[in-house]
N, C-alpha and C positions, 0 to 999 in steps of 0.2 A: 504494500500500500504506500502510495506516494505521500511524503510528508510535506506539510506546509512550513516554510521557513519563517522563523520569527527572529528578526535580526537584532532587535534591541528591546529593552524593557519598555521603552516608550511605545513601540509597535504593539506589544502585548496589551498595554493599557488602552490604546486607541481601539483595538479590536473589541473591547468589552463594552463599548458605549455605542448606543444607537445613533448618536448625532455625529458620528465620525465623518470627516470630510476626506474622501479619497481623491480629490482633485477634479477639476472641471475639464471636459473636452474643449479644446480650442475651436473657435469658429474658423473653418478653412476657407469659407467664401468660394470663389471660383476655382481655387486650387483643388477643391474636392473633385473637379472634373478631370484632372490630369493624373495619369498613371506615371509618367516620366516628365520631369521639368527641371530646368535650370534658369535661375534669374540671370546669371552671368556665366556662360560656359556652353560648350558644344554638347549636344545630345546625340550619341552615335550608337549604331547597332551593327553587329556582325552575326552571321548565321541566320537561321530562321527563328524569329521570335514571334510569339503570339501575344498580342497586347490588346486589352480592352480599356479604353480611356483615352483622353487627349494626350498628345505628345508635343513638346515644344521648348523653345528657349526665348528669353526676352533680350538676350545679347549674345547671339551665336546662331548656329544652324543645327537642324536635326537632319542627320544623313544616314543613308544605307538601310532605311526601314522598308520593309515590304508593305503589304496591306495591313493597315491598323484599324481595329474596330473603334475608331475615334477620329478626331479632327486634328490635323497638324497645324500648330500655331508657332510661327517664328517671327519675332520682332513685329508684332501687330498689336491691335488694341486688346485682344484677349490675353496675350502673353504679358502685356503691361499690367493689366488688372490682376492677373495671377501672381505676378511678382509682388505687388502691393499686399495682396491677401496673404501670401506666404510669409512675408515679413511680420505681419500682424499675428499670424498663428505662432510663429517662432517666439515672438515676444511674450505671448500669453503662456506658452509652455515654460519659458525661462523664468516667469514670475510665479509659477506654482510653488506651494510650500512643500518642501521635502518631508517625506514621512518615513522612508526606509532607506538604509544605507548598506546595500549588499556588497560582497566582495566583487572584484572586477571579472572573475570567471563565473559566468552564469550558465545555467542549463544542467547537464549531467543528471537529468531526470527529476530535477527539483520542481516544486509547484509554488507559484506566487499568487497572492490574492490581489484584489484591486488596490491601487494607491499610487503615490508618486515616489519613484525610486531614484536615488541620486548615487552615481558612481563617479568618484573624484579623479579618475584616471582612465586610460585606455581599457576597453572591455572586450571580452571574447565570449561568443556564444558557442557552446559545445554540446553535442548530442541533442537531447530533448529538453525543452523548457515548456512547462505547462502553466497556462494562465487560467486561473479558476475564478469565475464570476460568482460562484456560490448561489446560483439561481437568479441572479440579478442581471438582466440583459443590458441594463444601463451602466453597469460597472465599468469604470475607466482605469486604464493602465497607462502610466506615463513613466518613461525611462529617460533620465537626463544624464548623459554621459559626457564628462569633461575631457574627452580625448577621442581617439579613433574607436571604431567598432568593427570587429572582424568575426567571421563565423567559420567553424570547422566544416569540413566536407560532410554533407548529408545531415547537418544539424537542422533542427526543426523547432519552430514555435507552434505549440498546439493549444487550441482553445477548448476549454471544458466548462460544463455546467452553465451554459448560456453566454459565455464570453463571445464578443463580436470583434472582428478585425477593425471595424470602423471606430471602435473605442480604444484602440491601442496606438500609442504614439512613442516614437523614438527621436529624441533631440540629441544630435551628436555633434560635438565640437571637434571634428576631424574627419579623416578618411573613413568611408564605409566600404568594406570589401567583403563580399559574400562568396565563399568557396563553392565549388560545384556541388549541386544537389541540395543546396540550402532551401528550406521552406520558411519564408518570412511572413509574418502577419503584422499588419498595422502600417501607419504612415511614418515613413522615415524622413526626417528633415536634417540635412547636413549643412553646417555653417562653415563657410570658408574652406571647403574641401570637396573632393570628388566622391562620387558613388560608383561602385563597380559591381555588376552582377554577372555571374559566369554561367557556363553551359549547364543546363538542367536545373537552374534555379527556378523556384516558384514564389511569386509575390501576390498575396491577397492584401492589397493596400496601395501605397504610393511611394515613390522615391523622388524627393524634391530637394534640390541643392540651391542654396542661397547664392553661393559664389563657388562654382566648381563644375567640372564636367560630369556628365552622366553617361556611362557606357554599359551596354548590355550585350550578351552574346548567347543567342539561342535559349531565351528564357520564356516562361509563361508568367505574365503579369496582368492583373486585372484589378480595377477599383472595387472596393468592397460595397456590398449592399447593406441596407439598414441605416439606422441612425438618421432618419429623415431624408435619405436619398430618394430621388424620384422613382416611382414604380414604372417600369418600361412595359407598355402594352402594344407598341407599334402603331401603324396607321390604321385608319378605317378600311376594311376590306371592300372590294367591289361586290356588287350584286350580280351573281352569275345567271340568274333566271334559267332559261331552258338549257344553257350551256352546262349547267350543273349535272345534267343527265348523260353527258357525253364523256367518254374516256379518251377517244381519238377522233379528231375532226379537222378537216380543212374547209375553209369557206370557199376556196377556189383552187382546186388541184386534185389530182388522182390520189387515192388512199389505197395502198397495196401492201400485202403481207406475203411473206414466204416462210415456210416451215410451220411448226406448231407454236402458235402464240395464244396465250391465255389472257382474256380481256374481261374485266368487269365494268360494264357501262356501254352506252351506245357507241357505234362506230359509223362514220359517214363523211360525205363531202357534199357541198352544195353546187359544185361545178366539176363534172367528171364522174368517174365511177369508183366504187369501193369494191375491192376484189381481194381474194386470197385468204379471207378469214373463214375458218370453219365454224359454223353456227353452234356446233356442239361445245365449242370452247369459248363462246362469247355469252356472258350473262348480260343481256340487254338486246337492243335491236341493232342489227346490221342494216344500214341504209345503202343498198347497192347502187341506187340512183338518187338524184336529188328529189326531195319531196317537201311537204309543208313544214315538217319538223326541221329539216336541214336548213330551209330558208329562214326560219325563225332563229335558229342557232347562229347562222352566219351574221344576221343583223345584230344580234345581242353580243356576239363576240367582238364586234367593232366597238360597241359601247364599253365592254370590259377593258379592252386594250386602251381606249382613250382615257378611261378613268386612271389606269395604272400609269400611263405615259405622262399625265399631268400632275401626278403627286409630287410635291416638293420633297427632295431628298434630305436626309439628316446627315449622312456620312458618305463621302466619296472615297471609294477604295481606289488608290492611286495607281495600282499596278495590275491591270486586268490580265496580263499574260502570266502573272504569278498567283492567280486565284486558287484557293484550296490550300494545300500544304499545311493541313491541320489548323487552319484559321477558325476562330470561334466568333460567331456573330450573335447578337442579341436583338430583341424586337425593335426594328427600325426600318426606314426606307433607305436603301443603299443605291449608289450610282457607280457603275463601272463604265467609264466613258471611252469605250473602244472594244475591239474584239477580245473575247475571253478564252483563255485556255485554263480549264479546270483540271488540276492535278491532285491525285491522292485523296485527301479527306477534308470535308467541311463539316463543322459542328454548328448546329443551330440550337441555341440555348434560350428557352422561353422563361427561364428564371422562376419556374414554378407556376406560371400562368398558362393554363391550357388554351386560353382564348387569345394569347399573344399572336400578333400578325407580323410577318416578315415580307417585305417587298424588295426584290433585287431588280434594278433597272439596268439592262445591258444595252448600250448603244453600239451594237456591232454583232458579229457572229459569235456563236458559243459552241465550244467543243470540249470534250472531256478525254482524259487518258483512259486506257483500259483499267478495269477494276477500280475506278473512282467511286467514291461513296459519300453520301450525305447522311450524317448521323444526327438524329433528333434526341435532345437531352432536356431533362427538367420540364417535361410537359408539352414540348412542341408537337404539333399535329400537322400532318401533310396538307390538310384542307386549308390551313392558315398561312401557306407559303405560296408566293406568287413570283414567277420569273417573267418579266417583261423583256423580250429579246427582239432587237431590231436587226435581223439577219438570219442566216442559215443556222440550224442546230444539228449537231452530231453528237449523240450519246454513244460512247464507244463500248466495245464488248465487255460484258459482265459488270457493268456499272450499276450501282444502286442509287436511284435518284428519288427525291421527295419533293412534292409540290406541283403546282399548276403552271405549266409552260404556256405562255401566251406569246406566240411568235408573230411578228409582223413582216410580211413580204419576204419570206424565206422558207426554203425547203427544210423538212425535219427528217432525220434518219435515226432510227433506233436500231442499233446493231445487235448481234447475237448475244443472248443471255442477259440482256438489260432487264432490270426490274424497276418499275416505277410505281410508287404510291402517289397518285395524283392524276392529272389530266394533261393531254398533249394537244395543243391547238395551234393552227397557223391561219392567218387571215388570207394569205396568198402563197401557194407553194404546194409541191407534192409532199406526201407524208408516207414514208416507207418503214416497215417494221420487219424484223426477221427473228423469229423464235424468241419473243419477248413476253414479259408479263406486265400488264398494266392494270392496276387496281384503282378504280375510281373511289375517292373518299366518300363517306356517308353524306347524305344530304338530298339525293334525288328521291322524291316521294313516288315517282311513277314506275320505278323499276322494281319488279318482283324478283328478288335474288334467288328464289327457288325455281325460276323458269329460265331456260336458256334462250328461248326465242318467243317473242310475242308480237302481235300485230297492232298497228294503229290505223284505223279507217273510219269512215263516216257512214258505213252501211249502205253506200250507193249500190254495191253489188254484194252478193253473198256466195260463198263457195261451200259446196257439200258433195260428198264427204271430204273431210280434211282433218287428219291424215287419210290417205287413200292408196289403193293398189291399182295401178294401170290408168284408171279413168276417174275424173271428177267433173262436176258441173258448176258453171258460173251462171248465176241468175241475176238479172237486172231488177232493181226495185221498181214497183209498178209505176211510180211517178215518172220514171225515165223510159217508159216503154217505147216512146217515139224517137229516142236518142240513139245514136250510133256511138258505142263506146269501144275504143281499141284496147286490147289486152296484150301486154308484152311480158314475157317470162324470161328470167335470167337464172343462170346457175350461180353457185356461191363464188365463182371467180369473176362474176359481173358480166359474163358473156351472154348475149341474147340467143335464146334457143327456140323461142316460139313467139309468133305474132299472129293476131287474128282480130277481126272486128265482130262484135256481137250485133248481129242484125235482127235477131229475134230475142225473146225474153230470156232464153236459156241457151248456153253454149257448152257443148261437150268438149272436154280437153282430154286427148289421148296421149298419155306419157309412158306408154308401155315400152317404148324403145329407150327410155332413159334410165340411168342407174338410180338406185334408191338414195335418198338424201333430202336436203332442204333446198327449196328453190324460192325465188322471189318474183313478185309480179308488181306491175303498176297499171292502173286504169287511166286512160286519157279521154277526156271529153272536151271537144272544141279546142283542142290544142293544149289543154291544161291537165296536169297530173291531179286527179281527183281522189285517188285511193291507192294505197300500197299495202303490201302484206307478204306473207310467206305461205308456201305450199309444202306439205310434207309427203313425199312419195315413199311408200313402204316397200 
């Protein structure tokens, strides 16, 4: 059992009284938005670092960063305000009343309670240090170190019993150097010295230098949540309307499949043919030819695209060609202003809110590496992810993709082994799939997931029997007895196999020469498609 250190008789006395003052958290102001910052000094990166929070310098440059889940601020109004707020926070920490006076070597499995800790010389963190809030999530831990702070390899600050990283502060009067594998919790403020983070380090907090460079190398660092930080919910999502019931759709272009693809949701196009999908593997309607449903979907798809395209973005990811690479995104509207190459892994973190929305705006083509994957964490749902892409889309072999792809004026190719939880749409362009799995998220109320094929019609004509062996009969409703209705039948590849005009109330269809399977028909009256459906030949 870990012991709680009692450093002095004064500390023991303080713990016995309910009116104990463990110190107040400083007001960080706009500095709370930064994960890396220097008032005077360069901020540099090497390796692939994953950062959530703003990055910048008020007198220097931020260089060699890839995509950051935050905004870069160098020598601008935001950095100037951050510098002012950082100095204020430093002064507040400096003026707190010291309560505990530990030895300079901290960690080694020890447990500390909330309070203000003063170390009069350089300090070292070794192995594990436990910060125990004793059930009080407002408990504040302040460390005032009158020298440098270094950490041993793989040393860790661990929070227990309700302690929060947003309530932990390290004020250091010297160099801060974290060895590889360190896990640091809290806001680190270095005065007149540099801050160094090394490969494999993790920071839940901030590193802020008043006068000194900040350098990181292949780290994971993110601003803490809680303590009044804003709750991220993302933008308002678009209303999908009838597009919600489609899994694969082109408003204008052929939709074709090869191999065995499994699809949950409607499949179709409003200009051209849909072919190659086996109805036995599609939970929803295959629209082999344009009809009233595809026409409505095409119109509403443009509305969805326009909505996503006009959303103001929160964060621009500056390196579209380096997208992925274990980047972590939170609920926001993101902009990638150019062609995107998605490599390896992307994490989408809803921060515990299952309704949180992500919008990624891509102003260019979009392609992935083989075996790329999008991993959803902390409550993220595929139906709340929207990819607005202005260009061709190529999802490479065996990739795992999540979200709704809304492509404008570009072809879409889903290659072998691709798995998508979401929808795949293009406003103009062909859409090809090859041995893929596309699962439409919940939301469409018209699809019966227990049925593989169903019909949508207005009862202008009736077909009986259906299913049938060899022959079936098409009967015109009595109100249309004087009308001539054309019937066209297609196989599942979208090829026309039968055409006739119903000149009497009933038409016999002989399909004895065709193989068993599911076929599709459309009825045309006065040049307009008035009914579509399926025929099942046993």
